N, C-alpha and C positions, 0 to 999 in steps of 0.2 A: 888622831883618828885611830880606831882599832875595830876589831870584830864587834858586831852588834850582839847584845844579849837578847834573850827571847822576848822580853818586853819591848825592847827597841825595834825588833823586827815587826812586831804587831803595830807599834806606834807609826812606823814608817808607812805601812800599808794604809792605815787610817788617815795619815796626813796626805798621801797621794790621792786617796778617794775624795777627800775634802777639797783639795786644791784643783782637781780636774773632774768636777761632777758630771760634765756633759759626756765624757768619754771614758769613765771608769766607774767601777762598782765594787764595793767591799762585800765579800761573800762570807757569811758565817757558816761554818761547817757543823754538821749536826752531832757529831760524836765527840764528847769530851774525853780527854786523856785520863789516865789513872789518877794523876795529881790534880785533876779538875780544871785543866786549861781548855778554853775554847779557842779553836784555831780559825784562821781566816785566810782566804785567798783574795786575789784582786783580778777582776776582769778589765781588760783594756780594749775598747772598741766602740765605735760609734753606732754599730748596728747589732743588737743582741741576737738577731736571727742569722747572722753570718756564720760560716764555718769557724772552728776554733782550733787553737794549738794550746796544749797544756804543758807547763813546765813545773816540775816539783823538785825539791831538794831537801837535804838533811833527814833522809830516812835513817841514816846512820849518824849517831850523836857526835862522833869525833870529826866528821867531815864538815867543819864549820862554814867554809867559804861559799857553799851553795846558796845559803840564804842571802848573802850579800850580792851574789851574781844575779839572783832573781829581783831583788829590790832595786839594784842599779839599772837592770834592764828596763823595769817598769818606769823608773824615773826618766831614763834617757828617751824612751819612746814617747812618753807623755809631754815632756818638755819640747822635744824636736817637733812633734805634731802641732803643738800649740803655738810655737814660734815660726812655723813654716820653714824649718831648716832641715838639713840632713844630719847624718851622724858620721863621725870620723873616728875610727879606732886604729891608730898607727897607720899601717899600710892598707887597711881595709876600710872602704868608705861606702856610704849609702846616701843617695841624693834625696832631696826633699820630697820628690814625687813618690819614691819608694816608701818613705815613712808615712806619707799621707795614705797611700794604698793599703798599707798594713793596718792602720788604725781605722780607716773607713770601711774596709772590706773583709776584715778578719777580727776574731776575738782572740786576744792573747791573754791566757789565764796563768797567773803565777801563784804557786803555793810554796812559799819560800822555806817553811819549817814544818815538815810533816811530823817530826818527832821532838816537840819542844821540851818534854820532860827529860829526855836523854841529853839534849843539847845543854840544858841548864846544868844537869849533873856533871857533864864533862867539862863545861867551862868553869864550874866552881871547883872541880877537883883535878882537872887535867889528867883524867884517868884513862884516856884512850878508850872510852866506853863506846860500844857499838849499838847496843840494843835500846829498847824503850825501858821504862821503869816499872813495868807491871810485875808485882811480886807473887802473883797467884800460884806459880809453880815452883817457887824458890824453897819451900819448906822452911822458911825463916832464915835462910843463909843468904846474906847480902851479895855474895859472889855469884849466886844463881838467879838473881833478879833479871827479869827482862826477856823480851822476845825479839829476834832479828826480824824487823819489819820487811826486809827484802828477801825473806824466805817464808813469809806467812801467807802469801796469796795462794789461791786455790789451784793454780796451774801446776799440775804434777806434784802437789804438796806431799802426797803419800810416797815419799822417795824410796822407801824400802820395797814397795811393791812395783813401782814404775821403772826403777833403774837397775842396771846390772850391779851386783854387789861390788864389783871392781871399781865402780865410779866413786865409791867412798874414799878410795886411796888418794884422790886429788886434794881432799880436805876443803872442798869448796861447795859441796852439794847442799847439805842441810844436816841438822842434828835433831834427835829427839831427847837429848840430854839438856836439861835447863841450865846446867853449868857451862855449856858450850856457847861460844859467840854466835854460832850459826843455829841456835835453837829456834825451831820453826813454830813453836807454840803448841797448845793442846788441841787445836783444830784449825782448819784452813779459814782464813779471813777472821780470825778470832779477835784481832786487835782493833780498837777504835781508829787508830791512825791509818790502818789499811783501809778500813771502811770509809774513811773520809775521802780517800783518793777514788774509790769506787763510786761514791756519791757524786763527785765532780764529773766523772765519765758518764754516769747515768743522767745527771741533770743537764749537762751540756751535750746533748745527744748528737750534735753535729761536729763534735770534736774529730778531727781528721789525723792529727799528729800528736804524739806524746813524747816528751823527753825528760828523763830522770837524771838528776845531776849528782855525781859522786866524786870522790877522790880516792886513789891517785894512780894513774898509769899513762896519762896523755893519750887517751883513745876515745873514739866515738864508736859505739857498739850497736850492731843490728841483730835481729833474731836469726836463729834461735839460740838458746843457752843450754839446752839439754843434750844436743848432739849436732853433728854436721847437717847441713841442709841438702835437700834434693827436691827436684821439681818434676819427677817422672812417675812416681807411684803415690797417688793421692791417698790410698788406703793406709799407707805407712805414716801414721800421724798420732799425735798425743792422745787422741780420743779412743784409739783402737787398743783394747786390752790384750789382743793377741800378741802385741809387742812388749807387754810388760816384762820387766826383768832383763831387757836388752839395751836400754838407753844408757848413754853416758860413757861409753868406751869405744875405742876405734874398731872398725870392722862391723859389717852387718847393718844395724839399724841406722837410718838417717831420717831426720824430721822433714816432713813435707812442707814446702812453701811454694805457692804459685810462682812461676818464673817471672811474671810481671811484677809481683810484689818484691821478689828478691832484687830485681833490677832497680826498683824504686827506692827501697830502703838503703841499699848499698850506695846508690848514687847520692841520696840525701846525706848519708853519713860522710861521704867524701866531700861534698859541698861544705858541710859544717867544718870539717878539718881544714879545707883550703882557706876558708874565711879566718879561722883562728890562726893558722900559720902565717897568713898575710900580715898580721898585726905587728909582730916583732920576730919573725923568722923561726917560729916554733916547729916541732916535728910531731904533731898529733897524727895518729893513723886511724883509718877506718877498718874495723875488724868485725867478724861475726863473734858474738859473745862467747861462745864455747871455746874459742881460740885465743882468749884474752892474754894468756901468759906465753903464747908461743907463736907458731906460724900456722897459716891455713892448711888444714889437712891432718893436723895432729891435735887431738883433744887435750886441753890443758886446764879448762876451768868449767866443768859441767855444773849447772845450777838447777834448782827447783824452787818453786814458790816465789819467783821474782816478779816485780811489778811490771817490768817492760814486757816480758813474755805473757804475763796474765793479760795485759792490756791488748796486745796484738791477738791473743788467742780468743778473746771474748766473742768475736764475730763467728769464728769457726765452731765454737761450742754452742752458740745461740744466735741464729741468723737474725733475730729481731734487734740485735745490737749492731750498730754501725761498725764498719771496719776502721780501726785506729792503728796507724802505722807507728811503731814505737822504737825509740832509740834510748841508749844510755850514754851519758858523757862522763868520762873520768878526767877531771881537771888535775893539773900539776903532774910532776914526774916523781919517780922513786928517788928518795934520798936515803943515805945511810942511816940518818936519824928518822925512824918511822914516824915520830911525832910531827916533824916538819913536813913529812910527805902528806899526812892527812890534813893538817892545818898549818901551812907555811907561815913564817913571820909576816906580820901585816904589811910590811914594806914590799914584800914579794907578792902578797895577795892583791895589793893595789894594782900590780902589773898584770896579774892573771885575770882579774875581773873584766877589763876591756877586751882581752883576748877572747874569753868565752862568750861575752855578750855579742861580739862580732859574729860568732858562729850561730848564736841563737837568732839574731836579727836576720842572718842569711837564710835560716830555715823558714822564718816568717815571710821574708821577701819572696822566696821560691814558691810559697803556697798562697800568697795573697792575690786574689783575682783582680784584674783591672777594674771590674765592676761586678755587681751582683744583679743578675736579671730579676726584674720585679716579679716575674711569675714564681721564682724560687721563694722569695719572701712571702708571697701570697699563699703558696702551697704550705709553707711551714706554719703559717698562722691559721689557715683554714683546715688543715689536716693534722690535728694535734696527735701526739703520741698516745693519748688515751684511747683514740680510735684505731690508730695504726697498729699498735702493739698487739691487742687481742686478735685482730684479723690475721696478722702475720703468723702468730702462734697457731692459729687454726690451719693455715695453709702449709706451714713449714714442714710437717711430717710427710706430706705428699710430695712437696716440691723438692726437698733436699736430695732424695735419691736420684731424681732425674737430673738435677743440676750437677751432682757429683759425677754422674756417668758422662754427661756432656763435657764437663770441664776436664775430667780425667782423660777422655779420648783426645781432647784438644791439646792437653799438655803432652800427651804421648805421641802425637802426630809428628812425623819427620819434618 
């Protein structure tokens, strides 16, 4: 056994959908990659109207193991549900009732390979390739091909305007140079791979949690990634141009997050870490994204255009979109050999997969309701988004200032 190639990832999803048709659905994504590949996701769940959790992986080509983590997670959940058994991952276990609750009352959506063109190129050449394979901005130079998909999303994409120039010194923000690994593309959301993730979020509008899988630091990260968090000044936020040029360095600006949201995402990240560490005694840590390389309180990894912050920010930028809590998981730990940090030998990856899947099942278990009230299902069927969306857009300009004032006062209250 070894890492799956891109065709095998697709075949695995198709095989699971055919084997478990009552509780799974193969989803064809609308945007083909530059090399003409059609991507698929898999929905696991007995009730299409239930809330959803979305897992994605392989945004970065060289981070191979994320695809296997997603495929094995899907296979484990479907088999355990169908046989009426639980799941045991080393020292972390889930009983059969928990698995039944997840599949009956939640939709688990896995998109294992966001960037198949890049994955194929890296597996064929072992080039430690990060980006996709779009040559549009390369000028014919093979070294300048591609866009970093995890810097391409519209959240603070215009980094030269939005961030303090000093934030560039960390080497993690973004780049407008096509030859750079962090090249963010010619425009926000320019890449079909990015738009496929957006499509899933728009289509499964009751998605409540999102987790993007990467390697390598042994961390579970929660928002925000541009600067430190604060919950006292709602107007200090990514939408407010008055703070442009201040983000991404210590001192002054801090990104607003409601206190309840901060407690929720931080707690969820810790639960995922605890489940992972319980498998074989690992030391995964929960951190705010901007502190990835260091300790809380000192910025070490400012980012722009990332998919996790884009996903969490959607509701704040447009209240017609449901709030989706977002996390990023970095599997594996740093190794002196960077290659094995990004994609460890398969014998080690076989040990990592159950670790990470334990964390993902824990996130599902924590958010799977014991039952779905029938009026919720009825509401979602009778009150379709085609009606709800225009009405909310009509009311939103009037309601938003009032809600911001009320919530701001509440957050600031002693």
